[in-house]
mmCIF file of the N, C-alpha and C atoms, coordinates in Angstrom:
data_MODEL
# 
_entry.id   MODEL 
# 
loop_
_atom_site.group_PDB 
_atom_site.id 
_atom_site.type_symbol 
_atom_site.label_atom_id 
_atom_site.label_alt_id 
_atom_site.label_comp_id 
_atom_site.label_asym_id 
_atom_site.label_entity_id 
_atom_site.label_seq_id 
_atom_site.pdbx_PDB_ins_code 
_atom_site.Cartn_x 
_atom_site.Cartn_y 
_atom_site.Cartn_z 
_atom_site.occupancy 
_atom_site.B_iso_or_equiv 
_atom_site.pdbx_formal_charge 
_atom_site.auth_seq_id 
_atom_site.auth_comp_id 
_atom_site.auth_asym_id 
_atom_site.auth_atom_id 
_atom_site.pdbx_PDB_model_num 
ATOM 1   N N  . MET A 1 1  ? 153.165 46.337 22.024  1.00 0.00 ? 1  MET A N  1 
ATOM 2   C CA . MET A 1 1  ? 154.183 47.544 21.684  1.00 0.00 ? 1  MET A CA 1 
ATOM 3   C C  . MET A 1 1  ? 154.397 47.900 20.466  1.00 0.00 ? 1  MET A C  1 
ATOM 4   N N  . SER A 1 2  ? 154.343 49.035 20.077  1.00 0.00 ? 2  SER A N  1 
ATOM 5   C CA . SER A 1 2  ? 154.680 49.602 18.745  1.00 0.00 ? 2  SER A CA 1 
ATOM 6   C C  . SER A 1 2  ? 155.776 49.981 18.305  1.00 0.00 ? 2  SER A C  1 
ATOM 7   N N  . GLY A 1 3  ? 156.429 49.794 17.315  1.00 0.00 ? 3  GLY A N  1 
ATOM 8   C CA . GLY A 1 3  ? 157.748 50.154 17.133  1.00 0.00 ? 3  GLY A CA 1 
ATOM 9   C C  . GLY A 1 3  ? 158.073 51.037 16.582  1.00 0.00 ? 3  GLY A C  1 
ATOM 10  N N  . ASN A 1 4  ? 159.225 51.717 16.059  1.00 0.00 ? 4  ASN A N  1 
ATOM 11  C CA . ASN A 1 4  ? 159.718 53.063 15.719  1.00 0.00 ? 4  ASN A CA 1 
ATOM 12  C C  . ASN A 1 4  ? 159.163 53.391 14.166  1.00 0.00 ? 4  ASN A C  1 
ATOM 13  N N  . VAL A 1 5  ? 159.183 54.526 13.932  1.00 0.00 ? 5  VAL A N  1 
ATOM 14  C CA . VAL A 1 5  ? 158.707 55.121 12.622  1.00 0.00 ? 5  VAL A CA 1 
ATOM 15  C C  . VAL A 1 5  ? 159.823 55.618 11.613  1.00 0.00 ? 5  VAL A C  1 
ATOM 16  N N  . ILE A 1 6  ? 160.060 54.725 10.816  1.00 0.00 ? 6  ILE A N  1 
ATOM 17  C CA . ILE A 1 6  ? 161.507 55.337 9.976   1.00 0.00 ? 6  ILE A CA 1 
ATOM 18  C C  . ILE A 1 6  ? 161.205 56.014 8.636   1.00 0.00 ? 6  ILE A C  1 
ATOM 19  N N  . LYS A 1 7  ? 161.135 57.313 8.654   1.00 0.00 ? 7  LYS A N  1 
ATOM 20  C CA . LYS A 1 7  ? 160.828 58.141 7.602   1.00 0.00 ? 7  LYS A CA 1 
ATOM 21  C C  . LYS A 1 7  ? 161.729 58.079 6.378   1.00 0.00 ? 7  LYS A C  1 
ATOM 22  N N  . VAL A 1 8  ? 161.351 57.616 5.039   1.00 0.00 ? 8  VAL A N  1 
ATOM 23  C CA . VAL A 1 8  ? 162.162 57.778 4.216   1.00 0.00 ? 8  VAL A CA 1 
ATOM 24  C C  . VAL A 1 8  ? 161.679 58.682 3.115   1.00 0.00 ? 8  VAL A C  1 
ATOM 25  N N  . ASP A 1 9  ? 162.297 59.770 2.803   1.00 0.00 ? 9  ASP A N  1 
ATOM 26  C CA . ASP A 1 9  ? 162.159 60.820 1.311   1.00 0.00 ? 9  ASP A CA 1 
ATOM 27  C C  . ASP A 1 9  ? 162.782 60.409 0.133   1.00 0.00 ? 9  ASP A C  1 
ATOM 28  N N  . ALA A 1 10 ? 162.278 59.728 -0.624  1.00 0.00 ? 10 ALA A N  1 
ATOM 29  C CA . ALA A 1 10 ? 162.775 59.175 -2.194  1.00 0.00 ? 10 ALA A CA 1 
ATOM 30  C C  . ALA A 1 10 ? 162.429 59.905 -2.848  1.00 0.00 ? 10 ALA A C  1 
ATOM 31  N N  . ARG A 1 11 ? 161.426 61.276 -3.060  1.00 0.00 ? 11 ARG A N  1 
ATOM 32  C CA . ARG A 1 11 ? 161.014 62.166 -4.026  1.00 0.00 ? 11 ARG A CA 1 
ATOM 33  C C  . ARG A 1 11 ? 161.918 62.603 -4.753  1.00 0.00 ? 11 ARG A C  1 
ATOM 34  N N  . ASN A 1 12 ? 161.769 62.799 -5.902  1.00 0.00 ? 12 ASN A N  1 
ATOM 35  C CA . ASN A 1 12 ? 162.583 63.458 -7.264  1.00 0.00 ? 12 ASN A CA 1 
ATOM 36  C C  . ASN A 1 12 ? 163.949 62.510 -7.510  1.00 0.00 ? 12 ASN A C  1 
ATOM 37  N N  . MET A 1 13 ? 163.568 61.158 -7.113  1.00 0.00 ? 13 MET A N  1 
ATOM 38  C CA . MET A 1 13 ? 164.677 60.260 -7.391  1.00 0.00 ? 13 MET A CA 1 
ATOM 39  C C  . MET A 1 13 ? 164.352 59.252 -8.355  1.00 0.00 ? 13 MET A C  1 
ATOM 40  N N  . ALA A 1 14 ? 164.965 58.752 -9.208  1.00 0.00 ? 14 ALA A N  1 
ATOM 41  C CA . ALA A 1 14 ? 164.719 57.854 -10.369 1.00 0.00 ? 14 ALA A CA 1 
ATOM 42  C C  . ALA A 1 14 ? 164.749 56.417 -9.829  1.00 0.00 ? 14 ALA A C  1 
ATOM 43  N N  . CYS A 1 15 ? 164.287 55.584 -10.485 1.00 0.00 ? 15 CYS A N  1 
ATOM 44  C CA . CYS A 1 15 ? 164.482 54.221 -10.242 1.00 0.00 ? 15 CYS A CA 1 
ATOM 45  C C  . CYS A 1 15 ? 165.867 53.812 -10.418 1.00 0.00 ? 15 CYS A C  1 
ATOM 46  N N  . PRO A 1 16 ? 166.607 52.954 -9.818  1.00 0.00 ? 16 PRO A N  1 
ATOM 47  C CA . PRO A 1 16 ? 165.935 52.304 -8.267  1.00 0.00 ? 16 PRO A CA 1 
ATOM 48  C C  . PRO A 1 16 ? 166.105 53.072 -7.110  1.00 0.00 ? 16 PRO A C  1 
ATOM 49  N N  . GLY A 1 17 ? 166.528 54.379 -7.079  1.00 0.00 ? 17 GLY A N  1 
ATOM 50  C CA . GLY A 1 17 ? 166.808 55.044 -5.668  1.00 0.00 ? 17 GLY A CA 1 
ATOM 51  C C  . GLY A 1 17 ? 165.868 54.895 -4.720  1.00 0.00 ? 17 GLY A C  1 
ATOM 52  N N  . PRO A 1 18 ? 164.060 54.850 -4.929  1.00 0.00 ? 18 PRO A N  1 
ATOM 53  C CA . PRO A 1 18 ? 163.342 54.779 -3.771  1.00 0.00 ? 18 PRO A CA 1 
ATOM 54  C C  . PRO A 1 18 ? 163.605 53.567 -3.368  1.00 0.00 ? 18 PRO A C  1 
ATOM 55  N N  . ILE A 1 19 ? 163.705 52.338 -3.993  1.00 0.00 ? 19 ILE A N  1 
ATOM 56  C CA . ILE A 1 19 ? 163.637 51.112 -3.508  1.00 0.00 ? 19 ILE A CA 1 
ATOM 57  C C  . ILE A 1 19 ? 165.025 50.864 -2.917  1.00 0.00 ? 19 ILE A C  1 
ATOM 58  N N  . THR A 1 20 ? 165.928 51.311 -3.447  1.00 0.00 ? 20 THR A N  1 
ATOM 59  C CA . THR A 1 20 ? 167.112 51.184 -2.662  1.00 0.00 ? 20 THR A CA 1 
ATOM 60  C C  . THR A 1 20 ? 167.259 51.893 -1.182  1.00 0.00 ? 20 THR A C  1 
ATOM 61  N N  . LYS A 1 21 ? 166.686 53.084 -0.930  1.00 0.00 ? 21 LYS A N  1 
ATOM 62  C CA . LYS A 1 21 ? 166.508 53.787 0.178   1.00 0.00 ? 21 LYS A CA 1 
ATOM 63  C C  . LYS A 1 21 ? 165.685 52.943 0.903   1.00 0.00 ? 21 LYS A C  1 
ATOM 64  N N  . VAL A 1 22 ? 164.539 52.105 0.894   1.00 0.00 ? 22 VAL A N  1 
ATOM 65  C CA . VAL A 1 22 ? 163.797 51.339 1.445   1.00 0.00 ? 22 VAL A CA 1 
ATOM 66  C C  . VAL A 1 22 ? 164.662 50.234 2.230   1.00 0.00 ? 22 VAL A C  1 
ATOM 67  N N  . VAL A 1 23 ? 165.219 49.575 1.023   1.00 0.00 ? 23 VAL A N  1 
ATOM 68  C CA . VAL A 1 23 ? 166.287 48.393 1.449   1.00 0.00 ? 23 VAL A CA 1 
ATOM 69  C C  . VAL A 1 23 ? 167.062 48.760 2.715   1.00 0.00 ? 23 VAL A C  1 
ATOM 70  N N  . ARG A 1 24 ? 167.644 49.946 2.541   1.00 0.00 ? 24 ARG A N  1 
ATOM 71  C CA . ARG A 1 24 ? 168.764 50.494 3.702   1.00 0.00 ? 24 ARG A CA 1 
ATOM 72  C C  . ARG A 1 24 ? 168.141 50.497 4.938   1.00 0.00 ? 24 ARG A C  1 
ATOM 73  N N  . ALA A 1 25 ? 166.806 51.249 4.939   1.00 0.00 ? 25 ALA A N  1 
ATOM 74  C CA . ALA A 1 25 ? 165.969 51.592 6.020   1.00 0.00 ? 25 ALA A CA 1 
ATOM 75  C C  . ALA A 1 25 ? 165.555 50.425 6.761   1.00 0.00 ? 25 ALA A C  1 
ATOM 76  N N  . TYR A 1 26 ? 165.139 49.050 5.527   1.00 0.00 ? 26 TYR A N  1 
ATOM 77  C CA . TYR A 1 26 ? 164.659 47.889 6.418   1.00 0.00 ? 26 TYR A CA 1 
ATOM 78  C C  . TYR A 1 26 ? 165.786 46.836 6.989   1.00 0.00 ? 26 TYR A C  1 
ATOM 79  N N  . ARG A 1 27 ? 166.945 47.384 6.512   1.00 0.00 ? 27 ARG A N  1 
ATOM 80  C CA . ARG A 1 27 ? 168.267 46.709 7.296   1.00 0.00 ? 27 ARG A CA 1 
ATOM 81  C C  . ARG A 1 27 ? 168.360 47.096 8.430   1.00 0.00 ? 27 ARG A C  1 
ATOM 82  N N  . LYS A 1 28 ? 168.467 48.231 8.840   1.00 0.00 ? 28 LYS A N  1 
ATOM 83  C CA . LYS A 1 28 ? 168.436 48.860 10.001  1.00 0.00 ? 28 LYS A CA 1 
ATOM 84  C C  . LYS A 1 28 ? 167.015 48.655 11.175  1.00 0.00 ? 28 LYS A C  1 
ATOM 85  N N  . ALA A 1 29 ? 166.230 48.518 10.372  1.00 0.00 ? 29 ALA A N  1 
ATOM 86  C CA . ALA A 1 29 ? 164.604 48.389 11.309  1.00 0.00 ? 29 ALA A CA 1 
ATOM 87  C C  . ALA A 1 29 ? 164.770 47.112 11.949  1.00 0.00 ? 29 ALA A C  1 
ATOM 88  N N  . ASN A 1 30 ? 163.852 46.949 13.244  1.00 0.00 ? 30 ASN A N  1 
ATOM 89  C CA . ASN A 1 30 ? 163.429 45.942 13.823  1.00 0.00 ? 30 ASN A CA 1 
ATOM 90  C C  . ASN A 1 30 ? 162.046 45.558 13.722  1.00 0.00 ? 30 ASN A C  1 
ATOM 91  N N  . ASN A 1 31 ? 161.910 44.283 13.794  1.00 0.00 ? 31 ASN A N  1 
ATOM 92  C CA . ASN A 1 31 ? 160.428 43.633 13.849  1.00 0.00 ? 31 ASN A CA 1 
ATOM 93  C C  . ASN A 1 31 ? 159.462 44.903 14.389  1.00 0.00 ? 31 ASN A C  1 
ATOM 94  N N  . GLY A 1 32 ? 158.444 45.068 13.689  1.00 0.00 ? 32 GLY A N  1 
ATOM 95  C CA . GLY A 1 32 ? 157.266 45.704 14.061  1.00 0.00 ? 32 GLY A CA 1 
ATOM 96  C C  . GLY A 1 32 ? 157.562 47.283 13.929  1.00 0.00 ? 32 GLY A C  1 
ATOM 97  N N  . ASP A 1 33 ? 158.971 47.690 13.333  1.00 0.00 ? 33 ASP A N  1 
ATOM 98  C CA . ASP A 1 33 ? 158.586 48.868 13.152  1.00 0.00 ? 33 ASP A CA 1 
ATOM 99  C C  . ASP A 1 33 ? 158.275 49.024 11.416  1.00 0.00 ? 33 ASP A C  1 
ATOM 100 N N  . ILE A 1 34 ? 157.682 50.667 11.568  1.00 0.00 ? 34 ILE A N  1 
ATOM 101 C CA . ILE A 1 34 ? 157.199 51.186 10.375  1.00 0.00 ? 34 ILE A CA 1 
ATOM 102 C C  . ILE A 1 34 ? 158.082 51.948 9.490   1.00 0.00 ? 34 ILE A C  1 
ATOM 103 N N  . ILE A 1 35 ? 157.955 51.486 8.222   1.00 0.00 ? 35 ILE A N  1 
ATOM 104 C CA . ILE A 1 35 ? 158.796 52.501 7.348   1.00 0.00 ? 35 ILE A CA 1 
ATOM 105 C C  . ILE A 1 35 ? 157.803 53.203 6.696   1.00 0.00 ? 35 ILE A C  1 
ATOM 106 N N  . GLU A 1 36 ? 157.908 54.662 6.576   1.00 0.00 ? 36 GLU A N  1 
ATOM 107 C CA . GLU A 1 36 ? 156.859 55.528 5.841   1.00 0.00 ? 36 GLU A CA 1 
ATOM 108 C C  . GLU A 1 36 ? 157.642 56.116 4.435   1.00 0.00 ? 36 GLU A C  1 
ATOM 109 N N  . VAL A 1 37 ? 157.241 55.818 3.597   1.00 0.00 ? 37 VAL A N  1 
ATOM 110 C CA . VAL A 1 37 ? 158.247 56.255 2.240   1.00 0.00 ? 37 VAL A CA 1 
ATOM 111 C C  . VAL A 1 37 ? 157.321 57.156 1.280   1.00 0.00 ? 37 VAL A C  1 
ATOM 112 N N  . LEU A 1 38 ? 158.076 58.246 1.171   1.00 0.00 ? 38 LEU A N  1 
ATOM 113 C CA . LEU A 1 38 ? 157.341 59.515 -0.046  1.00 0.00 ? 38 LEU A CA 1 
ATOM 114 C C  . LEU A 1 38 ? 158.183 58.948 -1.116  1.00 0.00 ? 38 LEU A C  1 
ATOM 115 N N  . ALA A 1 39 ? 157.467 58.772 -2.528  1.00 0.00 ? 39 ALA A N  1 
ATOM 116 C CA . ALA A 1 39 ? 158.319 58.924 -3.791  1.00 0.00 ? 39 ALA A CA 1 
ATOM 117 C C  . ALA A 1 39 ? 157.535 59.348 -4.607  1.00 0.00 ? 39 ALA A C  1 
ATOM 118 N N  . THR A 1 40 ? 158.329 60.155 -5.960  1.00 0.00 ? 40 THR A N  1 
ATOM 119 C CA . THR A 1 40 ? 157.763 60.754 -7.092  1.00 0.00 ? 40 THR A CA 1 
ATOM 120 C C  . THR A 1 40 ? 157.735 59.697 -8.288  1.00 0.00 ? 40 THR A C  1 
ATOM 121 N N  . ASP A 1 41 ? 158.500 58.641 -8.351  1.00 0.00 ? 41 ASP A N  1 
ATOM 122 C CA . ASP A 1 41 ? 158.758 58.105 -9.385  1.00 0.00 ? 41 ASP A CA 1 
ATOM 123 C C  . ASP A 1 41 ? 157.699 56.939 -9.585  1.00 0.00 ? 41 ASP A C  1 
ATOM 124 N N  . PRO A 1 42 ? 156.845 56.709 -10.788 1.00 0.00 ? 42 PRO A N  1 
ATOM 125 C CA . PRO A 1 42 ? 155.609 56.017 -11.004 1.00 0.00 ? 42 PRO A CA 1 
ATOM 126 C C  . PRO A 1 42 ? 155.955 54.480 -10.694 1.00 0.00 ? 42 PRO A C  1 
ATOM 127 N N  . GLY A 1 43 ? 157.287 54.188 -11.036 1.00 0.00 ? 43 GLY A N  1 
ATOM 128 C CA . GLY A 1 43 ? 157.809 52.898 -10.974 1.00 0.00 ? 43 GLY A CA 1 
ATOM 129 C C  . GLY A 1 43 ? 157.605 52.261 -9.624  1.00 0.00 ? 43 GLY A C  1 
ATOM 130 N N  . PHE A 1 44 ? 157.810 53.137 -8.761  1.00 0.00 ? 44 PHE A N  1 
ATOM 131 C CA . PHE A 1 44 ? 157.946 52.928 -7.150  1.00 0.00 ? 44 PHE A CA 1 
ATOM 132 C C  . PHE A 1 44 ? 156.614 52.075 -6.834  1.00 0.00 ? 44 PHE A C  1 
ATOM 133 N N  . LYS A 1 45 ? 155.727 52.280 -7.364  1.00 0.00 ? 45 LYS A N  1 
ATOM 134 C CA . LYS A 1 45 ? 154.315 51.502 -6.772  1.00 0.00 ? 45 LYS A CA 1 
ATOM 135 C C  . LYS A 1 45 ? 154.797 50.149 -6.951  1.00 0.00 ? 45 LYS A C  1 
ATOM 136 N N  . PRO A 1 46 ? 154.811 49.663 -8.262  1.00 0.00 ? 46 PRO A N  1 
ATOM 137 C CA . PRO A 1 46 ? 155.170 48.010 -8.665  1.00 0.00 ? 46 PRO A CA 1 
ATOM 138 C C  . PRO A 1 46 ? 156.492 47.566 -7.753  1.00 0.00 ? 46 PRO A C  1 
ATOM 139 N N  . ASP A 1 47 ? 157.312 48.001 -7.767  1.00 0.00 ? 47 ASP A N  1 
ATOM 140 C CA . ASP A 1 47 ? 158.556 47.861 -7.090  1.00 0.00 ? 47 ASP A CA 1 
ATOM 141 C C  . ASP A 1 47 ? 158.378 47.475 -5.544  1.00 0.00 ? 47 ASP A C  1 
ATOM 142 N N  . ILE A 1 48 ? 157.688 48.533 -5.032  1.00 0.00 ? 48 ILE A N  1 
ATOM 143 C CA . ILE A 1 48 ? 157.278 48.308 -3.523  1.00 0.00 ? 48 ILE A CA 1 
ATOM 144 C C  . ILE A 1 48 ? 156.377 47.001 -3.284  1.00 0.00 ? 48 ILE A C  1 
ATOM 145 N N  . GLU A 1 49 ? 155.395 46.929 -4.240  1.00 0.00 ? 49 GLU A N  1 
ATOM 146 C CA . GLU A 1 49 ? 154.452 45.680 -4.117  1.00 0.00 ? 49 GLU A CA 1 
ATOM 147 C C  . GLU A 1 49 ? 155.328 44.694 -4.449  1.00 0.00 ? 49 GLU A C  1 
ATOM 148 N N  . ALA A 1 50 ? 156.195 44.412 -4.961  1.00 0.00 ? 50 ALA A N  1 
ATOM 149 C CA . ALA A 1 50 ? 156.827 43.187 -5.213  1.00 0.00 ? 50 ALA A CA 1 
ATOM 150 C C  . ALA A 1 50 ? 157.918 42.825 -4.210  1.00 0.00 ? 50 ALA A C  1 
ATOM 151 N N  . TRP A 1 51 ? 158.337 43.957 -3.960  1.00 0.00 ? 51 TRP A N  1 
ATOM 152 C CA . TRP A 1 51 ? 159.345 43.902 -2.594  1.00 0.00 ? 51 TRP A CA 1 
ATOM 153 C C  . TRP A 1 51 ? 158.701 43.284 -1.253  1.00 0.00 ? 51 TRP A C  1 
ATOM 154 N N  . VAL A 1 52 ? 157.571 44.074 -1.112  1.00 0.00 ? 52 VAL A N  1 
ATOM 155 C CA . VAL A 1 52 ? 156.914 43.374 0.165   1.00 0.00 ? 52 VAL A CA 1 
ATOM 156 C C  . VAL A 1 52 ? 156.367 42.056 -0.020  1.00 0.00 ? 52 VAL A C  1 
ATOM 157 N N  . LYS A 1 53 ? 156.133 41.437 -0.841  1.00 0.00 ? 53 LYS A N  1 
ATOM 158 C CA . LYS A 1 53 ? 155.836 39.972 -1.285  1.00 0.00 ? 53 LYS A CA 1 
ATOM 159 C C  . LYS A 1 53 ? 157.053 39.310 -1.165  1.00 0.00 ? 53 LYS A C  1 
ATOM 160 N N  . ARG A 1 54 ? 158.187 39.465 -1.587  1.00 0.00 ? 54 ARG A N  1 
ATOM 161 C CA . ARG A 1 54 ? 159.472 38.959 -1.583  1.00 0.00 ? 54 ARG A CA 1 
ATOM 162 C C  . ARG A 1 54 ? 159.929 38.969 -0.019  1.00 0.00 ? 54 ARG A C  1 
ATOM 163 N N  . THR A 1 55 ? 159.746 40.131 0.854   1.00 0.00 ? 55 THR A N  1 
ATOM 164 C CA . THR A 1 55 ? 160.302 40.099 2.307   1.00 0.00 ? 55 THR A CA 1 
ATOM 165 C C  . THR A 1 55 ? 159.565 39.668 3.091   1.00 0.00 ? 55 THR A C  1 
ATOM 166 N N  . GLY A 1 56 ? 158.126 39.535 2.761   1.00 0.00 ? 56 GLY A N  1 
ATOM 167 C CA . GLY A 1 56 ? 157.208 38.985 3.761   1.00 0.00 ? 56 GLY A CA 1 
ATOM 168 C C  . GLY A 1 56 ? 156.677 40.368 4.867   1.00 0.00 ? 56 GLY A C  1 
ATOM 169 N N  . CYS A 1 57 ? 157.168 41.207 4.491   1.00 0.00 ? 57 CYS A N  1 
ATOM 170 C CA . CYS A 1 57 ? 156.729 42.524 5.233   1.00 0.00 ? 57 CYS A CA 1 
ATOM 171 C C  . CYS A 1 57 ? 155.236 42.814 4.522   1.00 0.00 ? 57 CYS A C  1 
ATOM 172 N N  . GLU A 1 58 ? 154.779 43.769 5.617   1.00 0.00 ? 58 GLU A N  1 
ATOM 173 C CA . GLU A 1 58 ? 153.044 44.070 5.475   1.00 0.00 ? 58 GLU A CA 1 
ATOM 174 C C  . GLU A 1 58 ? 152.782 45.362 4.920   1.00 0.00 ? 58 GLU A C  1 
ATOM 175 N N  . LEU A 1 59 ? 152.194 45.571 3.786   1.00 0.00 ? 59 LEU A N  1 
ATOM 176 C CA . LEU A 1 59 ? 151.726 47.012 3.294   1.00 0.00 ? 59 LEU A CA 1 
ATOM 177 C C  . LEU A 1 59 ? 150.713 47.515 3.650   1.00 0.00 ? 59 LEU A C  1 
ATOM 178 N N  . VAL A 1 60 ? 150.823 48.203 4.752   1.00 0.00 ? 60 VAL A N  1 
ATOM 179 C CA . VAL A 1 60 ? 149.714 48.810 5.407   1.00 0.00 ? 60 VAL A CA 1 
ATOM 180 C C  . VAL A 1 60 ? 149.123 49.615 4.494   1.00 0.00 ? 60 VAL A C  1 
ATOM 181 N N  . GLU A 1 61 ? 149.505 50.725 3.511   1.00 0.00 ? 61 GLU A N  1 
ATOM 182 C CA . GLU A 1 61 ? 149.056 51.702 3.201   1.00 0.00 ? 61 GLU A CA 1 
ATOM 183 C C  . GLU A 1 61 ? 150.007 51.940 1.614   1.00 0.00 ? 61 GLU A C  1 
ATOM 184 N N  . LEU A 1 62 ? 149.134 52.089 0.499   1.00 0.00 ? 62 LEU A N  1 
ATOM 185 C CA . LEU A 1 62 ? 149.850 52.685 -0.968  1.00 0.00 ? 62 LEU A CA 1 
ATOM 186 C C  . LEU A 1 62 ? 149.194 53.676 -1.375  1.00 0.00 ? 62 LEU A C  1 
ATOM 187 N N  . SER A 1 63 ? 149.327 54.869 -1.539  1.00 0.00 ? 63 SER A N  1 
ATOM 188 C CA . SER A 1 63 ? 148.671 56.033 -1.970  1.00 0.00 ? 63 SER A CA 1 
ATOM 189 C C  . SER A 1 63 ? 149.236 56.903 -2.719  1.00 0.00 ? 63 SER A C  1 
ATOM 190 N N  . GLU A 1 64 ? 148.399 57.762 -3.669  1.00 0.00 ? 64 GLU A N  1 
ATOM 191 C CA . GLU A 1 64 ? 148.992 58.934 -4.333  1.00 0.00 ? 64 GLU A CA 1 
ATOM 192 C C  . GLU A 1 64 ? 148.027 59.899 -4.022  1.00 0.00 ? 64 GLU A C  1 
ATOM 193 N N  . GLU A 1 65 ? 148.865 61.326 -4.033  1.00 0.00 ? 65 GLU A N  1 
ATOM 194 C CA . GLU A 1 65 ? 148.257 62.419 -3.826  1.00 0.00 ? 65 GLU A CA 1 
ATOM 195 C C  . GLU A 1 65 ? 149.068 63.618 -4.687  1.00 0.00 ? 65 GLU A C  1 
ATOM 196 N N  . GLY A 1 66 ? 148.887 64.152 -5.468  1.00 0.00 ? 66 GLY A N  1 
ATOM 197 C CA . GLY A 1 66 ? 149.649 65.268 -5.824  1.00 0.00 ? 66 GLY A CA 1 
ATOM 198 C C  . GLY A 1 66 ? 151.046 64.828 -6.718  1.00 0.00 ? 66 GLY A C  1 
ATOM 199 N N  . GLY A 1 67 ? 151.047 63.587 -7.132  1.00 0.00 ? 67 GLY A N  1 
ATOM 200 C CA . GLY A 1 67 ? 152.175 63.185 -7.702  1.00 0.00 ? 67 GLY A CA 1 
ATOM 201 C C  . GLY A 1 67 ? 153.166 62.354 -6.975  1.00 0.00 ? 67 GLY A C  1 
ATOM 202 N N  . VAL A 1 68 ? 152.790 62.473 -5.690  1.00 0.00 ? 68 VAL A N  1 
ATOM 203 C CA . VAL A 1 68 ? 153.589 61.876 -4.706  1.00 0.00 ? 68 VAL A CA 1 
ATOM 204 C C  . VAL A 1 68 ? 153.028 60.548 -3.920  1.00 0.00 ? 68 VAL A C  1 
ATOM 205 N N  . ILE A 1 69 ? 153.796 59.462 -3.967  1.00 0.00 ? 69 ILE A N  1 
ATOM 206 C CA . ILE A 1 69 ? 153.292 58.201 -3.914  1.00 0.00 ? 69 ILE A CA 1 
ATOM 207 C C  . ILE A 1 69 ? 153.891 57.917 -2.287  1.00 0.00 ? 69 ILE A C  1 
ATOM 208 N N  . LYS A 1 70 ? 152.977 57.564 -1.537  1.00 0.00 ? 70 LYS A N  1 
ATOM 209 C CA . LYS A 1 70 ? 153.369 57.287 -0.046  1.00 0.00 ? 70 LYS A CA 1 
ATOM 210 C C  . LYS A 1 70 ? 153.156 55.850 0.340   1.00 0.00 ? 70 LYS A C  1 
ATOM 211 N N  . ALA A 1 71 ? 153.931 55.370 0.687   1.00 0.00 ? 71 ALA A N  1 
ATOM 212 C CA . ALA A 1 71 ? 153.967 53.688 1.224   1.00 0.00 ? 71 ALA A CA 1 
ATOM 213 C C  . ALA A 1 71 ? 154.061 53.544 2.818   1.00 0.00 ? 71 ALA A C  1 
ATOM 214 N N  . VAL A 1 72 ? 153.445 52.919 3.030   1.00 0.00 ? 72 VAL A N  1 
ATOM 215 C CA . VAL A 1 72 ? 153.429 52.558 4.724   1.00 0.00 ? 72 VAL A CA 1 
ATOM 216 C C  . VAL A 1 72 ? 153.739 51.369 5.054   1.00 0.00 ? 72 VAL A C  1 
ATOM 217 N N  . ILE A 1 73 ? 154.929 50.932 5.364   1.00 0.00 ? 73 ILE A N  1 
ATOM 218 C CA . ILE A 1 73 ? 155.446 49.221 5.270   1.00 0.00 ? 73 ILE A CA 1 
ATOM 219 C C  . ILE A 1 73 ? 155.631 48.667 6.802   1.00 0.00 ? 73 ILE A C  1 
ATOM 220 N N  . LYS A 1 74 ? 154.900 47.806 7.358   1.00 0.00 ? 74 LYS A N  1 
ATOM 221 C CA . LYS A 1 74 ? 155.191 47.147 8.746   1.00 0.00 ? 74 LYS A CA 1 
ATOM 222 C C  . LYS A 1 74 ? 156.474 46.353 8.620   1.00 0.00 ? 74 LYS A C  1 
ATOM 223 N N  . VAL A 1 75 ? 157.450 46.321 9.268   1.00 0.00 ? 75 VAL A N  1 
ATOM 224 C CA . VAL A 1 75 ? 158.453 45.494 9.073   1.00 0.00 ? 75 VAL A CA 1 
ATOM 225 C C  . VAL A 1 75 ? 158.380 44.148 9.689   1.00 0.00 ? 75 VAL A C  1 
ATOM 226 N N  . VAL A 1 76 ? 158.258 43.030 8.715   1.00 0.00 ? 76 VAL A N  1 
ATOM 227 C CA . VAL A 1 76 ? 158.278 41.941 9.449   1.00 0.00 ? 76 VAL A CA 1 
ATOM 228 C C  . VAL A 1 76 ? 159.727 41.100 9.414   1.00 0.00 ? 76 VAL A C  1 
ATOM 229 N N  . LYS A 1 77 ? 160.129 40.457 10.480  1.00 0.00 ? 77 LYS A N  1 
ATOM 230 C CA . LYS A 1 77 ? 161.689 39.784 10.107  1.00 0.00 ? 77 LYS A CA 1 
ATOM 231 C C  . LYS A 1 77 ? 161.492 38.475 10.870  1.00 0.00 ? 77 LYS A C  1 
# 
């Protein structure tokens, strides 16, 4: 059974705003949920990569189109 999809819009936020919003979503999420993040801060890419390594979550997708970075994270708790 798949989890819920939690959408996080962190566009036009400067660091550390986007990662802070991800952490808030993660705290509310259950194991197996998907967090889908949109951000425009270029620093978000290395931040989210470091964060998933630290938490053990799975980075399903990390892409950029038109200046918008999309990260899809599977929650592992």
